[in-house]
C-alpha positions as CSV (number, residue, x, y, z in Angstrom):
1,M,14.9,-6.4,-16.6
2,T,14.2,-5.5,-13.0
3,M,12.5,-2.1,-12.9
4,L,13.4,-1.2,-9.3
5,Q,16.0,-2.7,-7.0
6,A,16.4,-1.4,-3.5
7,N,19.6,-2.7,-1.9
8,N,20.0,-2.7,1.9
9,I,18.5,0.8,2.4
10,S,19.1,2.2,5.8
11,F,18.2,5.7,7.1
12,S,18.8,7.3,10.5
13,I,18.0,10.7,11.9
14,Q,20.1,12.0,14.8
15,G,21.0,8.5,15.8
16,T,17.5,7.1,15.6
17,S,17.2,4.3,13.0
18,I,14.1,4.7,10.8
19,L,14.9,2.1,8.1
20,R,17.2,-0.9,8.5
21,N,18.6,-2.8,5.5
22,V,15.4,-2.7,3.5
23,S,15.7,-4.6,0.2
24,L,13.0,-5.2,-2.4
25,E,12.4,-5.4,-6.1
26,V,9.7,-4.7,-8.7
27,N,9.7,-6.5,-12.0
28,P,7.6,-5.8,-15.1
29,G,4.0,-6.7,-14.6
30,E,4.3,-6.9,-10.8
31,I,2.1,-5.0,-8.4
32,V,4.1,-4.8,-5.2
33,A,2.7,-3.7,-1.8
34,L,4.8,-2.4,1.1
35,L,2.6,-3.0,4.1
36,G,3.0,-2.0,7.7
37,Q,1.4,-0.1,10.6
38,N,1.7,3.7,10.9
39,G,5.3,4.7,11.7
40,S,6.8,1.6,10.2
41,G,8.8,3.5,7.6
42,K,6.7,3.2,4.4
43,T,6.5,6.8,3.5
44,T,10.2,7.4,4.4
45,F,11.1,4.6,2.1
46,I,9.2,6.2,-0.8
47,E,10.8,9.6,-0.1
48,L,14.2,8.1,-0.2
49,L,13.3,6.2,-3.4
50,C,12.2,9.4,-5.1
51,N,15.5,11.1,-4.0
52,M,13.8,13.6,-1.7
53,M,16.3,12.5,1.0
54,K,19.6,10.7,1.0
55,C,20.0,7.1,2.4
56,S,22.4,6.6,5.3
57,S,23.5,3.5,3.4
58,G,22.4,1.3,0.5
59,N,21.3,2.2,-3.0
60,F,18.5,2.1,-5.5
61,A,18.8,1.0,-9.2
62,F,16.1,1.8,-11.7
63,F,15.7,-0.3,-14.9
64,G,19.0,-2.0,-14.2
65,K,21.0,1.3,-14.0
66,G,20.8,4.8,-12.8
67,N,19.0,6.6,-10.0
68,F,15.5,8.2,-9.8
69,D,16.5,11.5,-11.4
70,Q,18.0,9.8,-14.4
71,N,14.8,7.8,-15.1
72,K,12.0,10.3,-14.4
73,Q,10.6,10.0,-17.9
74,N,9.8,6.4,-17.2
75,I,8.4,6.8,-13.6
76,G,5.1,8.1,-12.3
77,V,4.7,9.1,-8.7
78,L,1.6,9.6,-6.6
79,W,1.8,11.1,-3.1
80,D,-0.8,10.6,-0.3
81,N,-1.4,14.3,0.1
82,P,-0.5,16.0,-3.2
83,V,0.3,19.7,-3.1
84,I,0.5,20.8,-6.7
85,F,0.7,24.5,-7.6
86,P,-2.2,25.6,-5.3
87,M,-2.7,28.9,-7.2
88,L,-3.0,27.3,-10.7
89,K,-6.1,26.0,-12.2
90,V,-6.4,22.3,-12.9
91,K,-6.2,22.8,-16.7
92,E,-3.0,24.9,-16.2
93,I,-1.4,22.3,-14.1
94,I,-2.1,19.6,-16.7
95,G,-0.8,21.9,-19.5
96,F,2.4,22.6,-17.6
97,T,2.9,18.8,-17.0
98,R,2.3,18.1,-20.7
99,R,5.0,20.5,-21.7
100,I,7.5,18.9,-19.3
101,Y,6.9,15.5,-20.9
102,N,6.4,16.8,-24.4
103,I,3.0,15.2,-24.7
104,S,0.9,16.2,-27.7
105,E,-2.3,14.4,-26.8
106,L,-4.0,13.7,-23.5
107,P,-5.0,10.2,-22.6
108,R,-8.6,11.2,-23.0
109,D,-10.1,8.0,-21.7
110,I,-8.4,8.5,-18.3
111,Y,-9.2,12.2,-18.3
112,D,-12.9,11.5,-18.9
113,F,-13.1,8.7,-16.4
114,L,-11.6,10.9,-13.6
115,E,-14.2,13.6,-14.6
116,L,-11.5,16.3,-14.7
117,D,-13.4,18.4,-17.2
118,K,-15.8,19.3,-14.4
119,I,-13.0,20.8,-12.3
120,K,-10.6,22.0,-15.0
121,N,-11.3,25.7,-14.3
122,R,-10.9,25.5,-10.6
123,F,-7.8,26.4,-8.6
124,F,-6.1,23.5,-7.0
125,Y,-6.4,24.9,-3.5
126,Q,-10.2,25.0,-4.0
127,L,-10.5,21.2,-4.6
128,S,-11.6,18.6,-2.1
129,K,-9.2,15.9,-1.0
130,G,-10.8,13.4,-3.4
131,E,-10.6,15.9,-6.3
132,R,-7.0,16.6,-5.6
133,K,-6.3,12.9,-5.6
134,R,-8.0,12.5,-9.0
135,V,-5.8,15.2,-10.5
136,A,-2.7,13.7,-9.0
137,I,-3.6,10.3,-10.3
138,F,-4.0,11.7,-13.8
139,L,-0.6,13.5,-13.6
140,S,1.1,10.3,-12.4
141,V,0.1,8.3,-15.5
142,L,-0.1,11.2,-18.1
143,H,3.2,10.2,-19.7
144,N,2.4,6.4,-19.6
145,P,5.3,5.5,-17.3
146,S,6.7,2.0,-17.1
147,L,7.0,2.2,-13.3
148,L,4.5,3.6,-10.9
149,I,5.3,4.6,-7.3
150,L,2.1,5.1,-5.3
151,D,1.8,6.3,-1.7
152,E,-1.7,5.6,-0.4
153,P,-3.1,5.8,-4.0
154,T,-6.8,5.5,-3.3
155,A,-7.1,7.3,0.1
156,D,-9.8,9.9,0.1
157,L,-11.6,8.2,-2.8
158,D,-15.1,6.7,-2.9
159,P,-14.8,2.9,-2.4
160,M,-16.9,2.5,-5.5
161,I,-14.2,4.1,-7.7
162,R,-11.2,2.4,-6.3
163,E,-11.5,-0.9,-8.2
164,V,-12.1,0.9,-11.5
165,I,-9.0,3.0,-11.0
166,W,-6.9,0.0,-10.2
167,R,-8.2,-2.0,-13.2
168,N,-8.3,0.8,-15.8
169,I,-5.5,3.2,-14.8
170,F,-2.8,1.7,-12.5
171,K,-2.7,-1.8,-14.0
172,S,-1.1,-2.0,-17.4
173,K,0.6,-4.8,-19.2
174,N,4.3,-4.9,-18.3
175,R,4.0,-1.9,-16.0
176,G,5.6,-2.3,-12.6
177,V,3.8,-0.8,-9.5
178,L,5.1,-0.3,-6.0
179,F,2.5,1.0,-3.5
180,T,1.8,1.6,0.1
181,T,-1.6,1.5,1.6
182,H,-3.4,1.4,5.0
183,L,-6.2,-0.5,3.3
184,W,-5.2,-4.2,3.8
185,E,-8.0,-5.5,1.7
186,E,-6.7,-3.3,-1.2
187,A,-3.3,-5.0,-1.0
188,G,-5.0,-8.4,-0.8
189,K,-7.0,-7.7,-3.9
190,Y,-4.5,-6.1,-6.2
191,A,-0.9,-6.9,-5.1
192,T,0.9,-9.7,-6.8
193,K,3.6,-9.6,-4.2
194,I,3.7,-8.2,-0.6
195,Y,6.5,-7.1,1.7
196,F,5.7,-6.6,5.4
197,I,7.7,-3.8,7.1
198,Y,7.9,-3.4,10.9
199,E,9.9,-0.7,12.7
200,G,11.9,0.0,9.6
201,K,12.7,-3.6,8.8
202,I,11.3,-6.1,6.2
203,I,9.9,-9.0,8.2
204,S,8.5,-11.3,5.6
205,K,9.5,-13.0,2.4
206,A,8.1,-11.5,-0.8
207,L,5.0,-13.6,-1.4
208,S,1.6,-13.2,-3.0
209,P,-1.3,-12.5,-0.6
210,Q,-2.6,-16.1,-0.8
211,E,0.9,-17.5,-0.3
212,L,1.3,-15.5,2.9
213,I,-2.1,-16.8,4.2
214,N,-1.2,-20.4,3.2
215,E,2.1,-20.2,5.1
216,S,0.5,-18.9,8.2
217,A,0.4,-21.2,11.2
218,Y,-3.1,-20.1,11.9
219,Q,-6.0,-20.4,9.3
220,Q,-9.1,-19.3,11.2
221,K,-10.0,-16.8,13.9
222,I,-12.8,-16.4,16.4
223,V,-13.7,-12.9,17.3
224,I,-15.5,-12.4,20.6
225,S,-16.3,-9.4,22.8
226,K,-13.8,-9.0,25.6
227,E,-16.7,-8.3,28.0
228,L,-18.2,-11.7,27.3
229,S,-15.0,-13.7,27.1
230,G,-14.4,-14.0,30.9
231,T,-11.1,-15.4,32.0
232,D,-8.8,-16.7,29.3
233,P,-9.5,-20.5,29.0
234,F,-6.8,-20.8,26.2
235,E,-3.7,-19.8,28.2
236,N,-2.0,-23.1,27.9
237,D,-3.4,-24.3,24.6
238,E,-0.6,-24.6,22.0
239,N,-3.1,-24.9,19.2
240,V,-4.5,-21.3,19.6
241,L,-3.1,-17.8,19.7
242,V,-5.0,-15.2,21.7
243,I,-4.6,-11.5,20.9
244,P,-6.7,-8.9,22.7
245,D,-7.5,-5.4,21.6
246,D,-9.6,-2.6,23.0
247,K,-13.0,-4.3,22.3
248,F,-12.4,-7.8,21.1
249,L,-10.5,-11.0,21.8
250,K,-9.2,-12.7,18.7
251,I,-8.6,-16.4,19.0
252,Y,-6.5,-17.8,16.2
253,L,-6.8,-21.5,15.3
254,K,-4.3,-23.7,13.6
255,R,-7.0,-25.9,12.2
256,E,-10.8,-26.4,12.5
257,D,-11.1,-27.0,16.2
258,T,-14.4,-28.1,17.7
259,K,-13.0,-28.1,21.3
260,T,-12.1,-24.4,21.1
261,L,-15.5,-23.6,19.6
262,Q,-17.1,-25.4,22.5
263,K,-15.1,-23.5,25.1
264,V,-16.2,-20.2,23.4
265,Q,-19.8,-21.4,23.4
266,T,-19.8,-22.0,27.1
267,R,-19.4,-18.2,27.5
268,T,-21.4,-16.8,24.6
269,Y,-22.9,-17.6,21.2
270,N,-22.2,-14.0,20.2
271,F,-19.0,-14.6,18.2
272,S,-17.7,-14.8,14.7
273,L,-15.7,-17.5,13.0
274,M,-13.6,-15.9,10.2
275,P,-10.7,-16.8,7.9
276,V,-7.3,-15.3,8.7
277,E,-6.5,-12.1,6.7
278,L,-3.3,-10.2,5.8
279,E,-3.6,-7.9,8.8
280,D,-3.8,-10.9,11.1
281,I,-0.7,-12.3,9.7
282,Y,1.2,-9.0,10.1
283,Q,0.2,-8.9,13.8
């Protein structure tokens, strides 16, 4: 059974289109990433999904039927900047959430891993961003949901802890996960399926990270300082794609190309030859 089905979701504000016919699905055991640049509509989509705003058109179906509110017991949500009862202590917030879900015993292993005992007597407003995120992670999985909806789930966390959180908390047999992230390497590492979103519209097929890379026309890139690159010697070369940014010139190759390397070497040996990554494909 499909856990989440988004059907042609559109959303506009005062005549400005924010989302345009966005469709995606999450099935049991899938970890689905919604990737895009800032302002592409990722968080707006999550807010619509969680019934915080109403779609202009389209609909969501959870577990084959019903909307978000009808399925809250089976869904866990984690927001990028959680604001949870700032004047309550951590232990009080956890106790309140336990009563909502009628949970008799805490998942002690997760509680201990997140080191919540150290901050249980502190008020939420006193916590650092990382500590707030750890509390919010715990609350999102406290009731062992079948579906997780995660908005920037590991932002503000130490990189050392991210992998353990994914492997020991978010990932679970038959659980579906939908997440957004600005960490492209995180999506490449943990997502089983990726949707690219650009200016409110899905622009790619739903594929695994490796499938997206394999389908790319370009397989390697040369990164060179713009100051050293001189005039563009690749302007009429159909086998390369050149994309400049503030500091670097990125030269994308369709294949291993000794001629292009030789052209670069006539200008500098200070360059890097690297494999294409997800962020390159999105560009």
